[in-house]
N, C-alpha and C positions, 0 to 999 in steps of 0.2 A: 122272021125277025122278032116277032112278038114272043115267040116261044123262047128265043134266046134271052130276051130281056126278062121274061118271067123266070127262067132258070137262074139267071144272074141275080135277080132280086131275091129269090128263095135262098140262094147260096150265101148272100151277104147277110140276110136275116139269121140264117142258121149259124154262121160264123160269129155274129154279134151275140146271139143267144148263148152259144157255147162259151164265149169269152166272159160274159156276165156270170154264168153259172160257175165257171172255173174260178173266177175271182172271188165269188161268194164262198166257195168251199175253202179257198186259201185263207180268207179272213177268219172263217169259222175254225179252222184247224189252229190258226195262230192264237186266237182267244183261248182255246182249250189249253195250249201250252203255257200261256201266261197264268191261267188259273191254277194249274197244277204245279209248275216249277217255281214260280215267284210269288206265291200267295203270301208267304212269310214277309216278304218285302212290304206288303200293304197292311199287314196285321200289326206289326210292332212300330212304335213311334221311333223316330230317328234318335240316336244316342247323343245328340247335341244338346247343350244347355241353352237356355234363352240368352240372347245377346247381352242384356243388361242385368242379368241375375248375378248376385255376388258369389264369389268362389268360397270354398270352405275356409281358406286362409283369411279372406276378408271378413267372413262371419266371426271367426275366432278372434281376429284383431279387434273387431267392434265390441265383442263381449269383454275382452281384456280391458279395453278403453273404458267401458261402462263400469266394470268392477273397480278400476283405478279411481274413477270419478266418485263412486260410492264410498270407497275407502277414504278419499280425500275429504269428502263431506263429513264422514263420521269423525275423522281426526280433527277437523275444524270445529265440530260441535264439542268434542271432548276438550280441546284446547280452550274453547270459550268457557266451558264449565270450570275448568281448572283456573282460568284467569279470574273468573268471578269469585271463586273460593279464595284465591290469593288476595284479591282486592278486599274481601271481607276480613281477612286476617289483618291486613294493613290498617283498615279502619278501626278494628277493635284494639289494635296495638296502640293507637292514639289515645283511646279511652283508658287502656291499661297503664300507659305512662303517667297519666294524671293521678291514678289511684292504683298503685301496684300492690294490691292485697292478695291473699291466698286464693280467694274465689276468682278474681279476675285473671290471676296467673294460670289457674287451672283451665278456665274458659279459653284463654289465649292459646295455650298449648293444645287444647282439644281442636280448636279451629285450624291451627297450623298442621296438626296431624291429619285432619280430614281433608286438607288441601291436596293430599297425596303427592306432595312434591318435597323431595329431600332438600332442595335449595330454600324453599319457603320455611320449612321446619328448622333448618340450620340457622337461618337469619333470625328467626323468632327466638330460638333457644339461645343464640348468642346475645340477643337483647335482654332476655330474662336473666341470664348469668351475669351480664355486665351490670344491670340494675341491682341484682342481688348482692354482688360484690360491693357496690357503692353504698347501698342503703339497707341491706338485709331486708329485702322486700317482704312486707306483710307478715313478719315473724316466721318465715320459713327457715327451718334448720337445714344444714347441709344435707342430711339424710333425706329430709322431706323433698328438697329440691332434686336430689339425685333420683329419688323414687318417682317423682312427677315426670321428670325428663325421660326416664327409662320406660315408664308405662305408656307415655304418649308416643314415644319412639316406636313402640311395638304396634301401634295402630297403623303406621305407614305400610304401604304395600311392600312385599318382599324385595322386589328389585330396587326400590328406593332405600330400604334399610341397608342394603349391601353397597350402596354408592359411596364414593370417596368422601362426599360431603358429610357423611355420618360418622366418619372415623374420629374426628376431633370431639364430637359430642359424646361418643362412647368413652373416649379417654377422659373427658371432663367429668362424666358421671362416675367413672372409676375413681378419679382423684377426689371428688366430693365424698364418696363413700369411705375412702381410705382416711380422709381428714376427720370425718365424723366419728369413725371408729377409734382413731388415735386420741380424740378428746375424751371419749367415754371412759 
């Protein structure tokens, strides 16, 4: 009976040992297949973007928004400068109305032309022509007034010179020159 138990015990140990060795070889073979077949899977990062990272469309939309904001700020600064120039013209026009001589008329037209606004220059020229018709301001002849208006009109930027507000001034300059030539 002891021999039977001893043989049974040796048989159980042998089967257990063979099972452990077989399982070890199975795992070892499986690791090798993972290393060779799917090594690329572990080398490359997944093609997914981070969850909260912005998309290309969102980035370009942000850039457009920032560009629009910059352009708006630049436009606002330009408008402020033009507004200040326009205000300067209005202030000097008050001085000019008190003393409409040739020097003040030249300065007023220069400021109006430097305002880079057809509307401001048009209003100023209208005031100068109106005062000139009423008072013959500062001894300016028709030819002198036409030359002053024309030369200061040319200081305006090209797009302002071509505006509709300048049409009547050009016509008035032409009339002044025609009248000065007919008197001569």
